[in-house]
C-alpha positions in Angstrom: 0.0 0.0 0.0 2.4 2.6 1.2 5.3 3.9 -0.8 3.0 3.5 -3.7 2.9 5.5 -6.9 -0.7 6.4 -7.5 -2.1 6.0 -11.0 -2.2 9.1 -13.1 -5.6 10.5 -14.3 -5.6 11.9 -17.8 -6.8 15.4 -17.5 -9.2 16.7 -20.2 -10.2 20.3 -19.9 -12.9 21.2 -22.4 -13.9 24.8 -23.1 -16.2 25.7 -26.0 -15.9 22.1 -27.2 -12.1 22.5 -27.7 -9.8 20.2 -25.8 -6.7 22.0 -24.7 -3.7 20.6 -22.9 -0.7 22.5 -21.5 -1.7 25.7 -23.3 -2.7 29.3 -22.7 -6.5 29.6 -23.0 -8.7 32.5 -23.9 -11.4 32.1 -21.3 -14.5 33.8 -20.1 -12.6 36.0 -17.8 -11.2 37.9 -20.8 -8.1 37.4 -22.9 -5.3 35.0 -22.1 -5.3 34.5 -18.3 -4.2 30.9 -17.9 -1.0 30.0 -16.1 0.5 26.5 -16.1 3.6 25.4 -14.2 5.1 22.0 -13.5 7.7 20.5 -11.1 8.7 17.4 -9.3 8.0 16.6 -5.7 7.1 13.5 -3.7 8.7 11.4 -6.5 5.9 12.6 -8.9 5.2 15.3 -11.4 3.3 18.2 -9.9 1.3 20.4 -12.3 -0.8 23.5 -11.5 -3.0 25.1 -14.2 -4.8 28.3 -13.1 -7.7 30.1 -14.7 -8.7 33.7 -14.3 -5.3 35.0 -13.4 -1.9 35.8 -15.0 -0.1 35.7 -11.6 2.6 33.0 -11.9 3.4 33.6 -8.2 0.3 31.6 -7.2 1.4 28.6 -9.3 4.9 28.9 -7.9 3.4 28.9 -4.4 1.5 25.7 -5.1 4.7 23.9 -6.2 6.5 25.2 -3.1 3.8 24.1 -0.7 3.9 20.6 -2.1 7.7 20.5 -1.7 7.2 21.8 1.9 4.8 19.0 2.7 7.2 16.5 1.4 9.8 18.0 3.7 7.5 17.2 6.7 6.1 13.8 5.9 8.9 12.1 3.9 10.4 8.9 5.3 13.6 9.6 3.2 14.4 13.2 3.8 16.5 13.8 7.0 14.8 17.1 7.8 11.3 15.6 7.7 9.4 14.9 10.9 8.4 11.4 9.8 12.0 10.5 9.0 13.1 11.8 12.4 10.3 10.0 14.2 11.1 6.7 12.4 14.8 7.1 13.3 14.5 8.0 16.9 11.3 6.1 17.8 9.8 9.2 19.6 9.3 12.8 18.7 7.1 15.8 19.5 5.8 16.7 16.1 4.3 19.9 14.9 0.5 20.6 15.2 0.2 20.2 11.4 1.9 16.7 11.4 0.0 15.7 14.5 -3.3 16.5 12.8 -2.3 14.5 9.8 -1.3 11.5 11.8 -4.5 11.6 13.9 -6.6 11.6 10.7 -4.7 8.8 9.1 -4.9 6.7 12.3 -8.7 7.3 12.3 -8.9 6.0 8.7 -6.8 3.0 9.6 -9.2 2.2 12.4 -12.3 2.8 10.4 -11.0 0.6 7.5 -10.1 -2.2 9.9 -6.5 -1.8 9.0 -6.9 -2.0 5.3 -5.2 1.4 5.2 -2.2 1.4 7.6 0.6 3.9 7.8 2.7 1.5 9.9 3.7 -0.9 7.1 7.0 0.8 6.2 8.9 -2.4 7.0 6.8 -4.3 4.4 7.1 -1.6 1.7 10.9 -1.4 2.2 11.1 -5.2 1.9 9.2 -5.3 -1.3 10.9 -2.2 -2.7 8.6 -1.6 -5.7 10.4 1.7 -6.3 13.7 -0.1 -6.7 15.1 -1.8 -9.8 15.0 -5.4 -8.6 11.9 -7.5 -9.2 12.1 -10.0 -6.4 9.5 -11.8 -4.3 10.7 -11.8 -0.7 11.0 -15.0 1.2 7.9 -15.9 3.2 9.9 -15.8 6.4 11.0 -12.2 5.6 7.4 -11.2 5.0 6.4 -12.7 8.4 9.2 -10.9 10.1 8.2 -7.5 8.5 4.6 -8.1 9.4 5.5 -8.5 13.0 7.0 -4.9 12.9 3.7 -3.4 11.6 0.4 -2.5 13.2 -1.1 1.0 13.4 -2.6 0.1 16.9 1.0 -0.1 18.2 1.6 3.6 17.5 1.3 5.6 20.8 0.9 9.3 21.3 0.0 11.8 23.9 -1.0 15.0 22.2 1.8 15.8 19.8 4.3 13.4 21.4 4.5 10.2 19.3 6.2 7.0 20.2 6.9 4.0 18.0 8.0 0.5 19.0 11.4 -0.7 17.9 11.4 -1.6 14.2 8.0 0.0 13.3 8.4 2.4 10.4 5.8 4.9 9.3 5.1 5.4 5.6 2.7 8.1 4.6 3.1 7.5 0.8 -0.5 6.3 0.4 -1.9 9.7 1.5 0.9 12.2 0.9 -0.2 13.3 -2.6 -3.7 13.9 -1.4 -2.4 15.9 1.5 -0.3 18.0 -0.8 -3.5 18.8 -2.8 -5.2 19.9 0.4 -2.3 22.3 0.9 -2.7 23.5 -2.7 -6.4 24.2 -2.0 -5.3 26.5 0.9 -3.1 28.4 -1.4 -5.8 28.8 -4.0 -8.4 29.9 -1.4 -6.1 32.7 -0.4 -5.6 33.9 -4.0 -7.7 35.7 -6.6 -7.6 32.6 -8.9 -11.1 31.8 -10.2 -10.4 28.2 -11.2 -7.6 25.7 -11.2 -6.6 22.1 -11.7 -3.7 20.7 -9.7 -2.2 17.2 -10.2 0.2 15.6 -7.7 1.0 12.1 -9.0 -2.4 10.4 -9.2 -4.4 12.8 -7.1 -6.2 15.7 -8.8 -7.7 18.8 -7.3 -10.3 20.7 -9.3 -11.1 24.2 -7.9 -13.7 26.8 -8.8 -14.6 27.4 -12.4 -13.1 26.0 -15.6 -13.5 29.2 -17.7 -17.2 30.0 -18.0 -18.3 26.7 -16.5 -18.1 25.0 -13.1 -17.8 21.6 -14.9 -14.5 19.8 -15.1 -14.2 16.7 -17.3 -11.7 14.1 -16.0 -10.5 11.2 -18.0 -10.0 8.0 -15.9 -7.0 6.0 -17.0 -7.3 2.5 -18.4 -6.1 0.1 -15.7 -3.6 -1.8 -17.8 0.1 -1.6 -17.6 1.7 0.8 -20.1 -1.7 1.9 -21.4 -2.1 5.6 -20.8 -5.4 6.0 -22.6 -8.6 6.6 -20.6 -11.6 4.3 -20.5 -14.2 6.8 -19.1 -15.0 10.4 -18.5 -16.2 11.8 -15.2 -17.8 15.3 -14.9 -17.3 17.0 -11.6 -18.2 20.5 -10.5 -16.4 23.0 -8.4 -13.9 21.8 -5.9 -13.1 18.1 -5.7 -10.3 15.7 -4.9 -9.9 12.6 -7.1 -7.4 9.8 -6.4 -6.8 6.4 -8.0 -5.0 3.3 -6.8 -4.4 0.4 -9.1 -2.5 -2.8 -9.6 -0.5 -1.9 -12.7 1.5 1.3 -12.0 4.2 -0.5 -10.0 4.2 -4.2 -10.7 6.1 -7.1 -12.0 5.3 -10.7 -13.0 7.0 -13.8 -11.7 6.0 -17.3 -12.7 2.9 -15.9 -14.4 1.8 -14.2 -11.2 1.3 -10.4 -11.0 2.9 -8.7 -8.0 1.9 -5.1 -7.4 2.7 -2.3 -4.9 -0.6 -2.2 -3.0 0.2 -4.4 -0.1 -2.3 -6.0 2.3 -1.5 -5.2 5.9 -3.1 -8.5 6.8 -1.0 -10.8 4.6 2.0 -8.8 3.8 1.6 -9.6 0.1 0.0 -7.6 -2.7 -3.7 -7.3 -2.1 -5.9 -9.8 -3.9 -9.3 -8.2 -3.8 -10.5 -8.9 -7.4 -9.9 -5.3 -8.4 -7.7 -3.6 -10.9 -8.3 0.0 -9.8 -10.3 2.2 -7.5 -10.9 5.9 -8.0 -12.3 7.9 -5.0 -13.8 11.3 -5.2 -14.0 13.4 -2.0 -14.0 16.9 -0.6 -10.6 16.2 1.1 -7.4 15.1 -0.6 -6.1 13.2 2.3 -9.3 11.2 2.5 -9.5 10.5 -1.3 -5.9 9.3 -1.4 -6.2 7.1 1.7 -9.6 5.7 0.8 -8.5 4.7 -2.7 -5.9 2.4 -1.1 -8.2 1.2 1.6 -11.0 0.3 -0.8 -8.6 -1.5 -3.1 -7.5 -3.7 -0.2 -11.0 -4.2 1.1 -12.5 -5.1 -2.2 -15.8 -4.1 -3.8 -18.4 -5.3 -1.2 -16.5 -4.4 1.9 -15.8 -0.8 0.8 -19.4 0.5 1.0 -19.5 1.4 4.7 -16.2 3.2 4.6 -17.2 5.3 1.6 -20.5 6.2 3.3 -18.7 7.1 6.5 -16.6 9.7 4.7 -19.2 10.8 2.2 -17.1 9.8 -0.7 -17.9 8.4 -4.2 -16.0 5.8 -6.1 -15.3 4.0 -9.4 -14.3 0.3 -9.1 -12.8 -1.7 -11.9 -12.7 -5.5 -11.3 -10.5 -8.1 -12.9 -13.3 -9.1 -15.2 -13.5 -5.5 -16.7 -16.7 -4.6 -15.0 -16.9 -1.1 -13.7 -19.0 -0.3 -10.6 -19.9 3.4 -10.1 -21.5 4.7 -6.9 -24.9 6.4 -7.1 -23.7 9.9 -6.4 -21.6 10.1 -9.6 -23.3 7.5 -11.8 -25.1 10.1 -14.0 -21.8 12.0 -14.4 -19.9 9.0 -15.6 -19.5 8.2 -19.3 -17.9 5.0 -20.5 -15.8 5.6 -23.7 -14.2 2.1 -24.2 -16.0 -1.0 -25.4 -13.6 -3.2 -23.5 -15.6 -2.6 -20.3 -19.1 -2.7 -19.0 -20.6 -0.5 -16.3 -23.0 -1.2 -13.4 -24.3 1.0 -10.6 -22.6 0.2 -7.3 -25.3 -1.1 -5.0 
């Protein structure tokens, strides 16, 4: 689960029936007022496209706030609070990081551990971000599992304590959290609309030109296929995150091994799903729930989605798509390789 690279969503911005990508647009706010900037943070491409402004400083601020968040929650950067907590086993963290950890531990509990920030030992063992494609020995998986468990994390206010060997990994929620930070920047600006992408989490904000509608292409859940199989229309401000089995994966002896690990077994989750896309009003929630729902599977995700007021798109291994009721009428299938059903 953690350390994962979330699946990219192909962004389609449609204005006056003209699809435009990475370009300056003449929008309803008058003349060319679109700014787009890109960078790299959290091991992913970060892109900010702003409407109704020519102020590049806002786009720069978004890129900077994503980098700043990485500097707080990374398990690799020595200045990061999560790195220092992992290294020392105890730390009084900032109010910001304490709030993040509290929310993620809440989701861990509500998902029955399907989402778990404590499985750093497992993600390090599998090392899907590395160059070697190796299935760990079962004994090594068992040993790593013994070092995991969100319920073992203790805290008193901002003072956190980890048992020896337990390693936090916030990779399954970091990109959504970064999009939450981007929203804060946008709300403090004069930007009338924006779309921000951090890896596989997208933030839509305000209006897209003259319309509040944003059209998002959902990527086909097949390795090395960057086409989209469906369009989703959303309005105003939303966070959209996808988790899937093909972004970081390899095959050994005709068996697929992917990066979304089950905290229960220590192996890649086998839930009968290829991908899960979650739409929420909170980036951290959309990111974490896309992982949790992938691990839980189709039927066991319903209660968790309802609890957080989130919508979802599930794609199973038989190429059937299940769309929750709240977005069903805004979903359009564009590939004949799939069939769609209402999620009930």
